[in-house]
C-alpha positions as CSV (number, residue, x, y, z in Angstrom):
1,M,32.8,-56.5,-55.0
2,I,36.4,-54.5,-54.9
3,I,34.8,-51.7,-53.2
4,K,33.3,-54.0,-50.4
5,K,36.9,-55.4,-49.6
6,I,38.3,-51.8,-49.4
7,K,35.4,-50.4,-47.3
8,D,35.9,-53.5,-44.8
9,K,39.6,-52.8,-44.2
10,I,39.0,-49.0,-43.8
11,Q,36.3,-49.8,-41.1
12,K,38.6,-52.0,-39.5
13,G,41.6,-49.6,-39.5
14,E,43.8,-52.0,-41.8
15,Y,45.2,-49.5,-44.1
16,R,47.9,-46.7,-44.1
17,F,48.6,-43.7,-46.1
18,S,51.6,-43.2,-48.4
19,D,53.8,-40.4,-47.8
20,H,52.6,-38.9,-51.1
21,A,49.0,-38.8,-49.8
22,V,50.0,-37.4,-46.7
23,K,51.6,-34.4,-48.3
24,R,48.8,-33.9,-50.7
25,M,46.6,-34.0,-47.7
26,I,48.2,-31.4,-46.0
27,S,48.8,-29.0,-48.9
28,R,45.2,-29.4,-50.0
29,N,43.7,-29.2,-46.4
30,I,42.1,-32.9,-46.5
31,D,41.9,-34.8,-43.1
32,R,42.1,-38.3,-42.3
33,S,38.2,-38.5,-41.5
34,E,37.3,-37.0,-45.1
35,V,39.2,-39.7,-46.8
36,E,37.5,-42.6,-45.0
37,D,34.1,-40.9,-45.5
38,V,34.8,-40.9,-49.3
39,I,35.9,-44.5,-49.2
40,T,33.1,-45.8,-47.1
41,R,30.4,-43.8,-49.0
42,G,32.0,-43.6,-52.6
43,E,32.2,-45.8,-55.5
44,V,35.1,-47.4,-57.7
45,I,35.4,-45.0,-60.9
46,E,38.5,-46.4,-62.5
47,E,40.6,-49.3,-61.8
48,Y,44.2,-49.6,-62.3
49,P,45.3,-53.5,-62.8
50,D,48.7,-52.8,-64.2
51,D,49.5,-49.8,-61.6
52,K,53.3,-49.0,-61.1
53,Y,53.7,-50.8,-57.5
54,S,50.5,-52.6,-57.4
55,P,46.7,-52.8,-58.7
56,S,45.0,-49.8,-57.3
57,C,41.6,-48.1,-58.3
58,L,40.2,-44.3,-58.2
59,I,37.2,-43.8,-55.7
60,Y,35.1,-40.9,-56.1
61,G,32.7,-40.0,-53.2
62,R,31.2,-37.0,-51.0
63,T,32.3,-36.5,-47.5
64,K,29.6,-35.9,-44.8
65,K,30.1,-32.5,-45.2
66,G,29.5,-32.5,-49.1
67,R,33.0,-32.2,-50.3
68,N,33.8,-34.1,-53.5
69,L,37.2,-36.0,-53.5
70,H,39.0,-38.8,-55.6
71,V,41.2,-41.0,-53.5
72,Q,43.4,-43.6,-55.0
73,V,44.0,-46.6,-53.0
74,S,45.9,-50.0,-53.5
75,L,43.7,-53.1,-53.6
76,P,43.5,-55.7,-50.8
77,P,44.9,-57.3,-49.0
78,T,47.2,-54.1,-48.5
79,V,45.2,-51.0,-48.7
80,I,47.4,-48.0,-49.1
81,I,45.7,-44.6,-49.7
82,I,48.0,-43.6,-52.7
83,T,46.7,-39.9,-53.1
84,V,43.8,-37.8,-52.5
85,Y,42.6,-34.8,-54.2
86,E,39.4,-32.5,-55.2
87,P,38.3,-33.5,-58.9
88,E,38.1,-30.6,-61.3
89,S,34.5,-29.5,-62.1
90,S,34.6,-31.2,-65.6
91,E,35.6,-34.6,-64.1
């Protein structure tokens, strides 16, 4: 249920990136469309109800080009992309 609400917000453009996420995306050569792909095609693999600032979750997915990414987002109503990274092969 959580992922559907997040996907709806992403598809409507009702989200924003944290400064941390932007810095990580630049340093890891990850673009906005890849993040959107992963969220709209991915699945929640961990939930963090007691996260520091607000409840969040970790989404795993593959971009249209096949790149594996993890995206941590805060839960609706305010969806914020917290961080983005390529998981280690052991993850």
